[in-house]
C-alpha positions, -999 to +999 in steps of 0.1 A: +224-073+172+208-040+159+169-052+175+179-079+197+164-105+180+161-132+152+150-111+119+135-138+093+131-131+056+110-152+043+106-162+012+065-164-006+062-198-014+029-205-017-001-181-042-032-172-012-053-158-046-089-166-033-116-165-062-134-137-053-115-110-074-117-078-055-103-049-074-102-048-111-087-019-133-094-020-166-079+006-190-072+029-169-051+062-188-039+093-178-019+103-204-034+147-216-039+168-181-011+159-158-018+168-118+014+181-116+050+187-134+062+154-118+031+127-122+039+103-149+016+095-177-008+061-168-008+043-207-037+014-208-029-003-174-057-034-163-050-060-140-072-078-104-065-086-076-077-108-056-093-112-018-068-125+006-037-118-024-004-091-021+001-080-057+031-061-051+040-036-081+072-033-091+092-004-103+124+020-105+113+049-090+091+077-116+074+047-126+040+053-124+035+030-097+025+059-069+004+073-094-010+045-101-026+042-067-032+072-059-057+073-092-076+037-078-076+056-045-095+090-062-066+114-045-053+124-079-074+119-114-076+097-153-093+101-183-099+069-187-107+033-177-130+019-155-126+003-116-147-025-108-150-035-064-161-067-061-170-066-096-195-035-098-182-009-113-174+025-087-168+058-097-140+072-068-138+106-075-124+117-039-101+099-011-131+103+011-153+083-011-129+053-017-129+048+018-165+048+022-168+017+001-135+001+018-103+007-001-075+025+022-043+035+006-016+042+029+009+069+018+039+073+005+053+094+027+040+093+061+051+131+073+039+146+044+008+130+036+001+103+066+005+116+095-006+150+117+029+151+128+018+175+159-019+156+167-019+130+197-017+088+185-052+092+194-061+119+172-040+101+144-053+065+142-085+068+151-100+099+125-113+076+096-133+054+125-146+082+140-186+073+128-181+040+140-170+054+176-201+080+177-228+079+198-256+099+191-242+106+163-224+139+176-203+126+205-171+103+201-174+070+232-143+076+248-138+039+260-142+025+223-114+046+213-095+035+239-103+005+239-094+001+202-063+026+206-049-006+231-060-031+203-033-023+178-010-009+205-003-046+219-006-064+182+016-036+165+037-032+193+038+001+190+054+020+219+043+050+227+039+070+265+004+066+263-025+069+235-026+114+239+014+117+232+024+136+197+029+109+172+062+134+160+081+122+186+076+084+178+102+062+161+097+065+126+087+024+125+062+032+147+052+059+129+046+039+105+025+013+121+006+039+137-009+049+100-010+016+094-035+010+126-051+039+115-068+021+076-070-016+095-095-001+121-116+006+085-110-033+082-106-021+046-116-050+013-086-029-003-056-020+012-032+001-010+004+006+006+028+024-013+067+020+006+055+007+034+091+000+056+105+032+038+125+041+063+115+022+088+150-002+114+147-037+102+132-051+130+098-029+123+103-038+089+093-079+094+065-062+117+050-050+087+051-072+068+037-107+095+011-076+097+004-078+061+006-113+061-021-117+088-049-086+069-042-110+036-049-142+060-083-126+069-094-116+033-079-088+024-063-077-008-039-058-011-010-046-039+020-031-023+050-010-036+077-011-032+110+001-044+130-031-027+132-063-046+135-092-021+103-072-005+086-074-032+092-112-035+096-121+002+061-102+002+042-107-025+023-137-044+019-121-079+042-094-091+038-070-112+064-044-131+061-014-146+082+014-163+071+050-175+035+044-169+033+011-189+025-028-176+061-045-186+054-080-173+044-099-144+051-138-132+047-156-095+065-139-065+080-182-065+090-181-096+110-144-095+141-129-089+158-098-092+175-101-121+139-115-136+120-083-120+149-059-126+151-068-167+116-057-172+122-031-145+148-013-165+143-030-199+107-038-209+088-069-222+111-071-256+131-051-252+170-049-258+200-024-247+213-020-282+251-013-277+266+016-300+307+016-310+330+041-298+345+059-320 
């Protein structure tokens, strides 16, 4: 009734895991020099994500999920460990380097880290793609730029007056679609998505999920960070749980329940509650 159409939550019924490992992380750690007081220690984290797979990182707020994807993206440092892209070790020391290699990050906070709110949809959407849209190195092909914006406006159903509308005037859901479109335009090999549907309505949420599924079907490897367990279960193929900078368990999404995931997110593997007697 809110959005004017039926919204379906489709559970993940099959694994899309391909044969080719796109991103592999081995023994990534950061325990000594934290970049901020809010940063979380990362303790010997290893995982891989394959072509066409959507991997979910589930955990409570402050578990270290965002710290991990930002470290992979080069936005935060880590002390030890190796990141492999398509089987080759890479040194990603900045987001520029990550983008150059084909890794994109949709950040958790679109207003602080994802958008230039006082600038146009045009500038926000095409910024990382200007090299591909340029002629003679220095001049942007406005026709190609407008065609790119028009394609994503149609495919993502971004509601805006025109491509020069100020992105801060759009609703939260359409702002999120602009951020997603920016990185989809890069055609990334690996897409890291942090809280992809936070603060958007149920209709826009379903559209974002469909978009990520379509992207996975095209061969992109996707890592999704989400605090919403129904989202993780319905969207992802494989789920890893995180607590205090450690991985505490993993399972296929088809086998996951909210109860199983919450137990691993709060207790961790092999842990148990200790009930103290009340005096």
